[in-house]
Each structure stands twice: as C-alpha cells, then as structure tokens.
C-alpha positions in Angstrom: 97.4 132.8 38.4 100.5 134.4 40.0 100.0 134.0 43.6 99.0 130.3 42.6 102.7 130.1 40.9 103.9 132.0 44.1 102.3 128.9 46.7 103.4 126.4 45.1 107.3 127.9 44.9 106.9 128.2 48.5 106.2 125.1 48.9 109.1 124.2 47.1 111.4 126.1 49.1 110.0 124.2 52.3 110.3 121.0 50.3 113.8 121.3 49.9 115.9 123.2 53.0 119.2 122.8 52.2 119.1 123.5 48.8 117.1 126.8 49.5 118.9 128.0 51.8 122.1 127.6 49.7 120.2 129.8 46.8 118.4 132.3 49.2 122.1 133.2 51.3 124.2 133.3 48.0 122.1 135.3 46.6 121.5 137.5 49.7 125.5 137.6 49.8 125.5 138.8 46.5 122.8 141.6 46.3 124.2 142.7 49.4 128.0 143.1 48.1 125.9 144.9 45.0 124.0 147.1 47.7 127.2 148.1 49.5 129.0 149.1 46.2 126.4 151.0 44.7 126.2 153.0 48.0 130.1 154.0 47.2 129.6 154.2 43.4 126.9 156.5 44.1 128.9 158.5 46.0 131.8 159.0 44.1 130.1 159.6 41.0 128.1 162.1 41.7 130.9 164.7 43.0 130.5 168.7 42.3 126.5 168.6 41.6 125.0 170.3 43.9 125.8 173.4 42.2 122.8 174.7 39.9 123.8 174.0 36.2 126.8 171.7 37.4 127.3 170.9 34.0 128.3 174.1 32.9 131.2 174.3 35.6 134.5 174.1 34.5 138.1 174.3 35.4 141.1 175.4 33.5 144.5 173.6 33.8 148.1 173.2 32.2 148.9 170.2 30.3 152.9 169.6 29.9 155.5 166.6 30.9 154.0 167.4 34.4 150.4 168.6 33.9 149.2 170.5 36.9 146.0 172.5 38.1 147.5 176.0 38.2 147.2 178.6 36.2 148.0 182.7 35.9 145.2 185.0 38.2 144.5 187.0 35.5 143.4 184.5 33.1 139.7 184.4 34.8 138.6 187.7 34.1 140.4 187.9 30.9 138.1 185.2 29.7 135.3 186.7 30.4 135.9 189.9 28.4 137.6 187.9 25.0 135.3 184.8 24.9 131.4 185.5 24.8 130.9 181.4 25.9 132.3 182.4 29.0 129.4 183.6 31.2 131.5 184.2 34.6 135.0 183.1 36.0 136.7 183.2 38.8 140.3 182.6 39.9 141.3 181.5 43.4 144.0 180.3 45.8 144.8 178.9 49.3 146.9 180.9 51.4 150.0 180.0 51.0 153.1 179.2 53.4 156.8 178.5 52.4 156.9 175.7 49.7 153.2 175.9 48.7 152.0 174.1 51.8 148.9 175.1 53.1 148.9 178.5 55.8 147.5 177.6 58.8 145.4 180.4 60.7 145.2 181.3 64.3 141.8 182.4 64.2 140.3 184.7 67.6 136.9 186.0 68.7 138.3 188.6 71.5 135.2 189.2 72.7 134.6 185.4 73.9 138.2 184.8 74.1 138.1 181.9 71.9 140.9 181.0 69.5 141.1 177.7 66.6 143.6 177.0 63.9 141.9 176.9 60.2 143.4 175.5 57.0 140.6 175.7 54.9 141.1 179.3 53.7 140.7 180.9 50.4 141.5 184.2 48.4 138.9 184.5 45.9 137.8 187.1 43.4 134.3 189.1 43.5 132.9 186.7 40.8 132.9 183.4 43.3 129.4 183.1 43.6 128.4 183.9 40.1 130.6 180.7 39.4 129.6 178.7 42.5 126.4 179.8 43.3 126.8 178.2 46.7 123.5 179.7 49.2 124.4 182.6 51.3 122.5 182.1 54.5 123.1 185.6 55.9 124.6 188.7 55.1 125.9 190.2 51.6 128.4 187.6 49.7 129.4 189.9 46.7 129.5 193.3 48.9 132.0 191.1 51.2 134.1 190.2 48.5 134.3 193.8 47.7 135.4 194.4 50.9 139.5 194.8 52.1 138.5 193.7 55.3 135.7 191.8 54.9 135.6 187.8 55.1 132.6 185.2 54.7 132.0 182.0 56.7 130.6 178.8 56.4 127.5 178.2 58.7 129.9 175.4 60.7 132.9 178.3 61.5 130.4 180.8 62.4 128.6 178.7 64.5 131.9 177.7 66.0 133.2 181.1 67.0 129.7 182.6 68.0 127.4 180.0 68.6 123.7 181.0 68.0 124.4 184.6 67.6 124.5 186.6 64.5 127.6 186.8 63.3 127.2 189.4 60.8 129.2 192.9 61.6 130.9 191.1 64.3 134.9 190.8 64.1 137.8 188.0 64.4 141.6 188.7 64.4 143.6 186.5 62.3 147.5 185.8 63.4 149.2 189.0 64.4 147.0 191.4 61.8 146.6 194.5 63.6 143.4 195.1 61.5 140.3 193.0 62.2 138.6 190.8 59.8 135.0 191.7 59.8 132.1 188.9 59.2 130.0 190.3 56.3 128.4 187.3 55.1 127.7 183.8 56.0 127.4 180.9 53.5 126.1 177.2 53.3 128.5 174.3 54.3 130.3 173.0 51.5 128.7 169.5 50.7 130.9 166.6 51.3 130.7 165.4 48.2 132.9 168.6 46.6 136.5 168.2 45.0 137.4 171.2 47.4 136.7 172.4 50.8 136.6 175.9 52.2 135.4 177.4 55.3 136.8 181.2 55.3 136.7 183.4 52.0 139.0 186.5 51.5 138.5 188.3 48.8 142.0 189.2 46.8 141.8 192.9 47.3 143.0 192.6 50.9 146.2 191.0 49.9 146.6 193.0 46.5 146.2 196.3 49.0 148.9 194.9 50.8 151.4 194.3 48.1 149.8 195.4 44.7 152.9 194.7 42.9 153.6 191.3 43.5 154.0 189.1 40.5 152.2 186.3 42.1 148.9 188.3 40.8 150.4 188.6 37.4 150.2 187.1 34.1 153.6 185.5 35.1 152.5 183.1 37.7 151.1 180.4 37.5 149.7 180.0 40.9 146.1 179.9 41.0 143.0 177.9 40.4 140.6 179.3 37.5 137.0 178.1 37.4 134.8 179.1 34.3 130.8 178.6 33.9 129.7 178.2 30.5 126.8 179.4 28.9 124.5 176.3 28.0 125.0 174.9 24.9 129.2 176.5 24.8 131.6 173.6 23.3 134.3 173.1 25.7 136.3 171.4 23.1 136.1 174.5 21.0 136.7 176.7 23.7 140.0 174.9 24.2 141.3 175.0 20.6 141.3 178.8 21.0 143.1 179.3 24.5 146.6 178.8 23.4 146.7 181.2 20.1 144.4 183.8 22.6 146.6 183.7 25.2 149.7 185.1 23.5 148.8 188.3 23.8 148.8 188.1 27.7 152.1 185.8 28.0 155.4 187.1 26.7 157.1 184.2 24.1 158.4 183.5 21.0 156.3 182.1 18.0 158.8 179.1 18.2 158.4 178.4 21.7 154.8 178.3 20.9 155.2 176.1 18.1 157.1 173.8 20.0 154.6 173.9 23.0 151.9 173.3 20.9 153.6 170.3 19.0 154.4 168.8 22.0 151.2 168.6 23.2 151.5 171.6 26.1 148.7 174.5 26.5 145.6 175.1 28.7 142.9 172.5 28.9 139.2 172.6 29.7 138.4 170.4 32.5 134.8 169.7 33.7 134.3 169.9 37.1 132.1 166.7 37.5 135.8 164.8 36.3 137.8 166.1 38.8 137.2 164.1 42.1 137.6 160.4 39.7 139.6 161.4 36.6 142.1 164.2 37.8 145.2 163.4 39.6 147.4 166.4 38.3 150.3 168.1 39.9 148.6 170.4 42.9 145.0 169.5 43.2 143.2 171.4 45.9 142.3 168.0 48.0 143.6 164.7 47.3 141.0 162.8 44.6 139.6 159.4 43.9 140.3 157.2 41.3 137.7 155.9 38.7 139.6 152.5 38.1 138.8 151.7 41.7 135.3 152.3 41.2 135.3 150.0 38.5 137.4 147.3 40.5 134.9 147.4 43.3 131.8 147.5 40.8 132.9 144.5 39.1 134.0 142.4 42.3 130.4 143.0 43.0 128.9 141.8 39.9 131.2 138.7 39.9 129.8 138.1 43.5 126.3 138.3 42.2 127.1 136.3 38.8 128.7 133.7 41.0 125.6 133.3 43.0 123.4 133.3 40.0 125.5 130.5 38.7 124.5 128.5 41.5 120.8 128.9 41.0 121.1 127.7 38.0 123.1 124.9 38.4 120.7 123.4 41.4 117.9 124.4 39.4 118.2 122.2 36.2 120.2 119.7 38.4 117.2 119.2 40.0 115.3 118.4 37.0 115.3 114.8 37.2 113.6 115.0 40.6 111.2 117.7 39.3 110.4 115.5 36.2 107.1 113.8 37.1 105.5 117.1 38.2 106.3 118.6 35.2 105.1 115.5 33.2 101.7 115.4 35.2 101.0 119.0 34.9 101.8 118.9 30.8 99.2 115.8 30.8 96.7 118.1 32.7 96.9 120.4 29.9 99.9 123.0 31.0 101.6 124.8 28.5 105.2 125.3 28.3 104.7 129.0 28.6 102.8 128.5 31.7 105.5 126.1 33.2 108.4 128.6 32.5 106.1 131.5 34.3 106.0 129.4 37.1 109.5 128.3 37.6 110.5 131.9 36.1 108.1 133.0 39.4 110.0 130.9 41.7 113.2 132.4 41.0 112.0 135.9 41.4 110.4 134.5 44.7 113.7 133.3 45.9 115.6 136.4 44.7 113.0 138.9 46.7 113.7 136.6 49.9 117.2 136.8 49.1 116.8 140.9 49.1 115.2 140.9 52.6 118.3 139.0 54.0 120.9 141.3 51.9 119.2 144.6 53.7 120.2 142.5 57.2 123.2 142.1 56.0 123.9 145.6 55.0 122.6 146.7 58.1 124.9 144.3 59.9 127.8 145.4 57.8 127.6 149.3 57.1 129.5 150.2 60.7 132.4 148.1 59.6 132.1 149.1 55.4 132.0 152.9 56.6 135.3 152.2 59.2 137.2 150.8 56.3 136.2 153.5 53.7 136.4 156.5 56.0 133.0 157.4 54.9 129.4 157.6 56.3 127.3 155.7 54.0 123.4 154.7 55.0 121.0 153.2 52.9 117.8 155.5 52.5 115.4 152.9 52.3 112.8 155.0 50.7 114.9 156.1 47.8 116.7 152.7 47.6 113.3 151.2 47.3 113.0 150.8 43.3 116.7 149.6 43.3 115.8 146.9 46.0 112.8 145.7 43.9 114.8 145.9 40.8 118.1 144.4 42.0 115.5 141.5 42.9 113.6 141.1 40.2 116.7 141.4 37.4 118.7 139.0 39.7 115.5 136.6 40.0 114.7 136.6 35.8 118.5 136.5 35.0 118.9 133.0 37.4 115.6 132.0 36.5 115.1 132.3 32.9 117.4 129.0 31.8 116.1 127.1 34.5 112.6 127.9 33.5 113.1 127.0 29.6 115.0 124.0 30.6 112.8 122.4 32.7 109.3 123.3 30.8 110.9 121.7 27.9 110.8 118.2 29.3 108.6 115.6 27.5 105.3 114.0 29.5 105.6 110.6 27.6 109.5 109.9 28.6 108.5 111.3 32.1 105.6 109.1 33.0 107.5 105.8 31.5 110.0 106.5 34.0 112.7 106.9 30.9 113.5 110.5 31.8 117.3 110.7 33.7 118.1 114.2 32.7 119.8 115.9 29.6 122.9 115.4 28.5 123.1 119.2 27.4 122.2 119.9 31.0 125.0 118.4 32.2 127.3 120.3 29.8 126.0 123.8 30.6 126.3 122.8 34.6 129.9 122.0 33.9 130.7 124.9 31.7 128.9 127.2 34.6 131.2 125.4 36.8 134.0 126.3 35.4 132.8 130.1 34.8 132.6 129.9 38.8 136.1 128.5 39.2 137.8 131.1 36.9 135.9 133.7 38.4 137.2 132.7 41.6 141.0 131.9 40.3 140.6 135.7 39.1 139.6 137.3 42.6 142.1 134.8 44.4 145.1 136.3 42.0 143.9 139.5 42.0 143.9 139.8 45.7 147.2 138.2 45.9 149.1 140.5 43.7 147.2 143.6 45.3 149.0 143.0 48.9 152.1 142.2 47.4 152.1 145.6 45.7 150.9 147.2 49.2 153.3 145.0 51.0 156.4 146.7 48.7 155.3 149.8 49.0 155.6 149.3 52.8 158.6 147.8 52.6 160.4 149.4 49.8 163.6 151.5 50.9 162.7 155.0 50.0 166.2 156.2 50.1 166.0 158.1 53.9 164.9 156.8 57.2 160.7 156.8 57.9 160.6 155.0 61.6 160.6 157.0 64.6 160.8 160.1 62.8 157.9 163.1 64.5 156.9 165.9 62.4 155.8 169.3 64.2 154.1 171.6 62.9 155.8 175.1 62.4 152.6 177.6 62.7 154.2 180.6 64.1 156.5 182.4 61.6 158.5 184.3 64.4 159.7 180.5 65.5 161.7 180.4 62.4 163.9 183.1 64.0 164.7 181.3 67.0 164.6 178.0 65.4 168.6 177.1 66.9 167.3 178.0 70.1 164.4 175.5 69.7 166.2 172.4 68.5 169.3 173.4 71.2 166.5 172.5 73.9 165.2 169.7 72.2 168.6 167.9 71.8 168.8 168.1 75.7 166.5 166.0 75.8 166.7 162.2 76.7 166.1 160.1 74.1 166.0 163.0 71.0 168.6 161.9 68.5 168.4 164.5 65.9 166.5 167.9 65.0 166.0 169.5 61.7 163.6 171.8 59.9 162.2 171.9 56.4 159.6 173.8 54.3 158.6 170.3 52.9 158.4 166.4 53.7 158.6 163.2 51.5 154.5 162.2 50.9 153.9 166.1 50.5 153.7 168.4 47.4 156.6 170.5 46.0 156.7 173.7 44.5 158.5 173.5 41.1 160.6 176.3 39.3 163.2 176.1 36.7 167.2 175.8 37.0 170.0 176.0 34.4 173.7 176.0 34.5 175.2 179.2 34.0 177.9 178.0 31.2 174.6 176.1 29.8 171.3 178.2 29.8 169.3 176.8 27.1 169.5 173.4 29.0 167.0 174.5 31.6 165.0 171.7 34.0 162.0 171.5 36.3 162.8 170.9 39.8 161.1 170.4 43.0 162.5 172.6 45.8 162.7 172.6 49.4 164.2 174.3 51.9 165.6 172.6 54.8 168.4 173.4 57.3 171.8 171.7 57.9 170.9 168.6 59.6 168.0 167.3 57.3 170.1 164.6 55.6 171.9 163.2 59.1 168.3 163.6 60.5 166.6 161.5 57.5 169.8 159.4 56.9 170.0 160.4 53.1 172.5 159.0 51.6 175.8 161.7 49.9 177.1 160.4 46.9 179.3 163.6 46.0 180.4 167.0 47.7 178.8 167.7 51.0 175.8 168.9 52.7 175.0 172.1 54.0 176.8 173.2 57.4 176.4 175.3 60.5 178.8 178.2 58.9 176.7 178.0 55.3 174.3 179.8 57.5 175.9 183.0 57.7 178.2 182.6 54.6 177.9 185.1 51.5 178.6 182.4 48.9 175.2 180.5 48.2 175.4 176.9 47.8 172.7 174.3 46.5 172.3 170.5 47.0 170.9 168.0 44.3 169.7 164.9 43.7 170.8 162.5 41.2 168.4 163.0 38.5 168.7 166.8 38.7 172.4 166.2 38.1 172.3 163.8 35.2 169.5 166.1 33.6 171.9 168.8 33.8 174.3 166.4 31.3 177.2 168.1 33.2 179.6 165.7 33.5 181.1 167.5 36.9 178.5 169.0 38.3 180.4 169.9 41.8 181.0 173.5 41.9 179.4 174.4 38.5 176.9 177.6 39.1 173.6 177.0 38.7 170.7 179.7 38.3 167.6 179.3 40.0 164.4 181.3 38.7 162.7 181.3 42.2 160.9 184.3 41.6 159.0 185.3 38.3 159.8 189.2 38.7 163.7 189.1 39.9 167.0 188.3 38.6 167.4 184.3 39.3 169.3 183.5 42.2 172.9 182.0 41.6 174.8 179.6 43.5 177.2 176.8 43.1 176.2 173.2 43.7 178.2 171.7 47.0 176.8 168.1 46.9 174.8 165.7 45.1 172.5 163.1 47.4 171.6 160.1 46.3 167.8 160.0 44.4 165.1 159.3 47.5 161.3 159.0 46.7 160.1 162.7 47.9 156.9 161.7 46.3 154.4 158.5 46.2 155.8 155.5 44.5 152.9 156.6 41.5 155.6 158.9 40.4 159.0 158.4 39.3 161.9 160.5 41.0 162.2 164.0 39.4 165.2 166.6 39.8 165.3 168.0 43.3 166.9 171.0 44.7 167.7 171.6 48.1 168.3 175.4 49.6 169.4 176.3 52.4 166.7 178.4 54.3 165.3 179.4 57.7 161.6 179.0 55.5 160.4 176.0 57.1 156.7 174.9 58.2 158.1 171.3 59.5 160.2 170.3 62.6 161.7 167.1 62.1 162.7 164.9 65.4 164.6 161.5 65.0 163.6 159.8 68.4 163.8 156.7 70.6 160.0 155.8 70.4 160.2 154.2 74.3 158.1 155.9 76.7 156.4 158.2 73.8 154.0 159.6 75.8 156.2 161.3 78.6 158.8 162.2 75.6 155.5 163.8 73.8 154.4 165.7 76.9 158.3 167.5 77.4 158.8 168.3 73.8 155.0 170.0 73.7 156.4 171.8 76.6 159.4 173.4 75.1 157.5 174.1 71.8 155.2 175.9 74.1 157.6 178.4 75.0 158.4 179.3 71.7 154.9 179.0 70.1 151.7 180.0 72.5 149.9 181.4 69.3 148.6 178.1 67.5 147.8 174.8 68.8 150.3 172.4 69.3 149.9 169.4 65.9 152.3 166.5 65.4 152.1 163.4 63.2 154.7 160.5 62.5 156.5 160.6 58.8 156.1 157.0 58.1 152.1 157.7 58.9 152.0 160.6 56.6 153.9 158.6 53.7 151.4 155.9 54.4 148.3 157.8 53.8 149.7 158.4 50.2 148.3 154.6 49.7 145.2 155.3 51.4 142.9 154.6 48.8 144.8 151.4 47.9 144.6 149.7 51.2 141.0 150.8 51.6 140.3 148.9 47.6 142.8 146.0 49.2 140.3 145.5 51.8 137.1 146.0 50.1 138.4 143.9 47.3 139.5 141.1 49.5 136.3 140.9 51.5 134.2 140.8 48.6 136.5 138.1 46.7 136.1 135.9 50.0 132.4 135.9 49.7 132.4 135.3 46.2 134.6 132.1 47.2 132.5 130.9 50.1 129.5 131.8 47.6 131.4 129.3 45.1 131.9 126.8 47.7 128.1 127.0 48.8 127.3 125.8 44.8 130.0 123.5 45.0 128.8 121.6 48.1 125.5 121.5 47.0 126.4 120.2 43.2 128.3 117.5 44.7 125.5 116.2 47.0 123.2 116.2 44.0 126.0 114.3 42.0 126.4 111.8 45.2 122.8 111.3 45.4 122.4 110.3 41.4 125.2 108.1 41.7 124.5 106.3 44.9 123.6 103.1 43.7 126.5 103.1 40.6 128.7 103.7 43.8 127.2 101.1 45.9 127.7 98.3 42.7 131.1 99.7 42.2 131.9 98.8 45.9 130.4 95.3 45.6 132.5 94.3 42.8 135.7 95.6 44.4 136.1 99.1 44.0 138.2 100.5 46.7 137.4 103.3 48.9 140.0 105.7 47.8 139.1 104.2 44.2 135.6 106.1 44.8 136.7 108.6 45.8 139.3 109.6 43.2 135.9 109.0 40.9 134.1 111.7 42.4 137.3 114.0 42.9 138.1 113.5 39.2 135.4 115.3 37.1 135.6 118.2 39.6 139.3 118.6 39.7 139.4 118.5 35.9 137.2 121.5 35.8 139.3 123.1 38.2 142.2 123.0 36.1 140.1 124.0 32.8 138.7 126.6 35.2 142.6 127.8 36.2 143.8 127.9 33.0 141.0 130.4 31.2 141.5 132.8 34.5 145.4 132.9 34.2 145.6 134.9 31.0 142.6 137.0 32.3 143.7 137.7 36.0 147.2 138.5 34.6 146.2 141.3 32.0 143.8 143.0 34.7 146.6 143.0 37.4 149.0 144.0 34.8 146.4 147.0 34.0 146.4 148.0 37.6 150.3 148.0 38.4 150.4 150.5 35.7 149.2 153.3 38.3 152.8 152.7 39.9 155.8 153.6 38.4 157.4 151.2 41.0 156.0 148.2 41.2 156.3 144.4 42.1 156.6 141.8 38.9 153.5 139.4 38.3 155.8 136.0 38.7 154.1 132.7 37.9 154.3 131.6 41.8 151.2 134.0 42.4 149.1 132.0 39.3 150.6 128.5 40.8 149.8 129.5 44.2 146.6 130.7 43.9 145.5 127.8 41.5 146.6 125.5 44.8 144.5 127.4 47.2 141.5 126.8 45.0 142.2 122.9 44.7 142.6 123.0 48.2 139.6 125.2 48.9 137.2 122.8 46.6 139.0 119.3 47.9 138.0 120.8 51.4 134.6 121.6 50.6 134.0 118.0 48.6 135.6 116.4 51.5 132.1 115.9 53.7 130.9 113.6 50.3 134.0 111.6 49.8 134.3 110.7 53.3 130.4 109.4 52.8 131.5 107.6 49.5 134.3 105.9 51.5 131.5 104.5 54.3 129.0 103.9 52.3 127.0 100.6 52.5 126.0 98.7 49.5 123.4 96.8 51.2 121.7 99.5 52.5 121.3 101.4 49.0 120.6 98.1 46.8 117.9 96.4 49.2 115.3 97.3 46.9 116.9 96.7 43.8 
C-alpha cells in the first residue's frame, strides 16, 4: 500500500512542477542549514569528552568580583590527602614570561641542527596522567615526570624534531640551558576538541630544583591550574561547600576575613571540565573558549529557517485543496477511509522531505568549504555516521510539515465535492494567514537581528579605545638578553625612514594582564586589585595615550632611585584620594617580599586595555625592562621593504628565535572573532530564511491569483483600474506583514537586548532599526509579489470570461 502512495506522490510532484520545486528547494535549504548547524553544535558540545570517565573530571576555580581559573599549587595534592572522594588531582601551569604572557621556548635538536619556537609547554605534577589519562605511545610517562631533566613530547612534536626515529633517550636543548632535556616519553596528540593543548610536558621537579624556596609554589600564590578526578558517584557540590572551611588550615587569614569572603560569594568552586569550553570565560583561561549563547543562536537560526520551509509546505498543500477536491471525492466514494487518505498525503509529504534531504546533502557538500573558512574549523559530514540523522530529519520534517495538510484534505466531504460546491474552507484560509504571519514575524526577527549584530560589530571596530591602534607593528621579544640592549635596538629602528616611534612593554591591549593589590601607604585598609603592565618611557607617546594629570615616565627615570608609578583614572578614583599625584603607593607584587613602594607621578585617561565585554578596570604602569613586545608606530607605505629592514635590524640582537610580528589592530579584532563569525553565519542563515519565505509568498500569490482570476476580470469589466486591482491584491498580504511586524518587534527587541548584555560597551537598540527592518520586509515582499501585480494589470477579461 505504501508503495502505491509513493507512486501517487511522484505523479503529483510531476503534475505540479513549480509548487513541487518550491517545496523541495525550500525544505532542502532549511534542512541544509540544520545539517550545517548540527555539525557545529556537535563539535562545540562535545569538548573534553575523549578522556576515560570524563564525567568525573573537574577544575578548581576562584570566585570573586573578578573570578579566575588560577589557584594555589599545593591545593591539588592536599585535596587528595584530605578528601576521600577525590581519586586523584594534578596541578599544572604554563611557563610564564613577564606580565604572565606565555613564555616562548627555542627548542633545538643539536644532532640534526633543527630549531623551532614552541609555546605549548606545561609544568605538571607527577600525577598528571592519573587525571588526564592520555595514552602514552612510547616510554614511561610517570617515570618521566619524576625526573628532573626528563620531558615528554606529543607525537606531532616528536616527529617534528626526530622524524621516524625513536625519540626515547634523545636530547633537546631548550633556550640557553646548559643541561640538555632528555625525551623520556611520547604521548598521543591532544585532540582538537580540548579546552587546552600542550606539546611539551616538564615536571615541577625541574623548576623546583632550581629555585626550591620560590613563593610561586606556595599556598600564597594563586598562579596554577588545579584539576581533580573524583570517584564515581561523588557529589561535586558537596565537595565545593567543604572547601572554604577546609582551606583555612593552609591559608592564613582572620575569621572575619573568611566570613566576609564567604558573605560576598567569594571562594573556591568545583567546575566540570566539560563545561569549560562553552560556559567559562574566567580570567586566565588557558585558551579562548566558546560561548554557549552563540550555539543557541545558531541552532535557533537553523530551526527557524526550517520552520519557514515547513510553513511553506503546509500553506501550499492546504491551498491546493480545491484543486485536489475531486480526487479526494472520488476516492472516498470508492470506499477510501479518512485514515487511508491521511496516510497518503502524509506519505507525499515524507517523499518530498526525503527528496529535499538528498538535495540538502548536495548543498552541504557545496557549501562546506566556505562554511569551514568562516568558522575556522575543518567540519565534515560523515555520511555513514550521519545516516540516522539524515533519515530522521527527513521523516520528522515530512511528518511535521504534512500532518496538518493531511488532516485537512482527508476531512473534505465527498457530496459537496461531487456537486461542484466545494470552494475551500474558511478555517483553512485563516490558518494559512496565521502561518504567513508567523513566517513574516520570523523574517522580521532575523532582519532585526542582523541589523543589531552588525551595528554592534561596527561599534566595536570604530569605537575610540583611548589609544591609537592603527599603523602599529608588534614584534615578539623572545630572547631575554634583548631586554638589556633594548635602547640600542630602539635607536637603530628610529633611524629608519617611516618609523615614527618605538616602545616596549610586557603586555599589550587585548591580552591578559596579571593582577596584584595596591593601596595608599597612608590608607592601607583601602586596597584595590589592579592590572599591571611594565612599559618603557615612550609607551604613552607611541600609542597616543592621553595624560590627564602629572607626567609619564622619562628617560632619566631609568636610573633614578625614586620609584614612580602611573595609574589610570579608574585606579585613582577607587583609591579615594582627592589629590593622587605625589601620594605613596605600596604594590604587593611578590607574595614572599615586602611591597614595592613608589609615588604616583601621573594619571592617564582610561583606555580599553581589555575587550569591550569588560569594564575598564584599575591599571598600574611601571617602568621596567621586563618586555615581551616591541611596539613600532610606522608609516604603512612600502610596508614589505620596511618589514625586511626591521627584521634585519632585529636579527642583529636576536638570532636564537624566529622573527614574529603582528599588527596591534589585528590582535584587538581577534578578541571579537567569535562575534564576527556568529554575525556572518547568522546573516547567511537569516538571508536563506528570507529567501525561502519569499518562495512561499510567491507560490501563495500564484495560487491566490489563479483562484481570483475570474473575480479580477469581472472587476475590470465593471471599470476597476489597474492600480485599484493591484492595491486589492497587495492589500491582504500587506496587512499580514504589518501584523507580523507588530508581533515581531517586542520579541526581536528582547532577544537582541539579551545578546547585547554580553558587552559592557554596546549600541542602543533604536526604533529606527525596527522601522528600517519593517520597510525592508515590505519591500522584499512587494518585489516578490510584483510579477502577479503586473500580470493583474495586463489581464484580458475577454480571454478569462469567454467560457462563462
């Protein structure tokens, strides 16, 4: 029986080619969107699931006004000793350079004379592989982590330095170390879907043996990342509640300080590792994370696109009821039951949906390279694995889109049909109008969403950040010896034509900044957390940072015994001092030393040294040779020649590391890469949804025109003008669009307001956006209807009424 239904379905598809093409094409585009987004969402939602029993992996974080990922180094092993529910734990840390930027290593294979710069190196406890059970492919991982000079390499890095040779027992020179590091194990490459990546592992033993008394490894320093593997069935929330009372025996603080911290919501948190990628954007994340909100936005856009296609199908099927009425009447007269007719029409809908699935696969294959270039990923549709998804989407789409039309068509009574009295149901017309309003409402929301997203992105790009970001070249300073010769390097660079200014700093706007506490010596109770950056005396002039009070650092300050600090307006305001200039500040830079004291010599205007997601926080600038970046303001003309010259000059001072450069504005724009990608993908799917809606509107207009052609001819005979007839046809659709605009406006406003809450600095949602979006929707709809309005104006009553 089903095969017979499908045969009838094929005949109807061939019999109505335009309607069938609109249905199949619309559903195919909608399903293609769902496929593309399903690949994206599956990728985003399955981070950190490659470890055995990944559900039991957790990270310890610190919650405060400015929550962070870093906690004390001894905490991991202390928790194993004191909490039976903790099966194992590990503390780890990247190797830090000044300002807590990632340290870059020059790694050399002396035998082969191979050298590369490496960033992804970690110090770890000996328990690392108890927590992160990454397969060891060669050597002994635990033994390597108990060795002072042993290191572990990823498969990729091992091949990079040793080719197909067995690397175990081989040695690598790291930076200027006289003691070579021995390769003692090789581990499987960390999968791409991990919230942090590493290629080189070294033991804390190595660093502690060099500086055993360093406070960095004490309870006083919140500078490490602590991970736990809990025993199956352990309650992480119950463990979390125990942490603050427990940690008191290790951290020195008064009862009042602990009570105040807990009352303010401060304290340690236990965070599931699988939640980190999408639900964690704390300070000092090991790598940039995703945003679960953007996953929801993309999924909603794809589902709304498919919903519009399904509405098209429903409308066209029910609108054709009058044309199929005789077929239904004959079948019922010959004994067909309503259930059989419903199943027939449902089978037709599923058939159309499955054809759409096939076409959608072609669309996905054609668009996947472009999609990958936008997202920066390498997604692929694995057909054998995706076959259940393909079939499931086709069946669900067909059943959802065909359920109502099959009920409507099967309910038609045969006696009214065979007497020629069936003209369609008024309830059906009402429902079609409701569905059209839903379509237009979704289209209005999508157009408004596009407008607000791109308005915010333009605002981010164009906002005055308080410094000059254009025409600024940044060179990574990797060799520490360059710092002592920085003035000579700057002098040589300034001799170049087109180089306007040169400076150096530990951090740059757009990167993460280390934080410590400062207070006025005269008012130590009012201490504040400040982000800190080490700069040279030309930093403010190079980036055009405005000074609002006092002065910036000068050349003579380098050799002065008087320590001076420059702070921003926010820091000056929070220190609550009427006149801040000349006041003495104590800076708690090192946990195991006395605070560094100095006087405020200047106040700079607040500038955005972090992304616009964050408010401007207190900032302290100190004169120091701890530089990681060389900052060059230059004329961009003839750039390639200038870059070659800069590279040559820099090579005289550092020939141990690769020359690496970037542009400051590119670094800043990278902070908003996720928003840029979301905007492009959202705009693409929104445009497709609107195109699909136009397909449906075109088909509905065609059916309405065909049903009203005699009425229009009679009106023309009775003297109706072409403009009046055009208005008659447009009037009903325009009313529906205006209703849709009214419904969609508050919904769109609420949705965009929620999205903008991700930004501290954002555009307002102005009424002009909704007015403009409504006008665009009207214009798109009128253009879609223009073919039939023009056809109406040229209709010949003699032809249409000659058989009456």
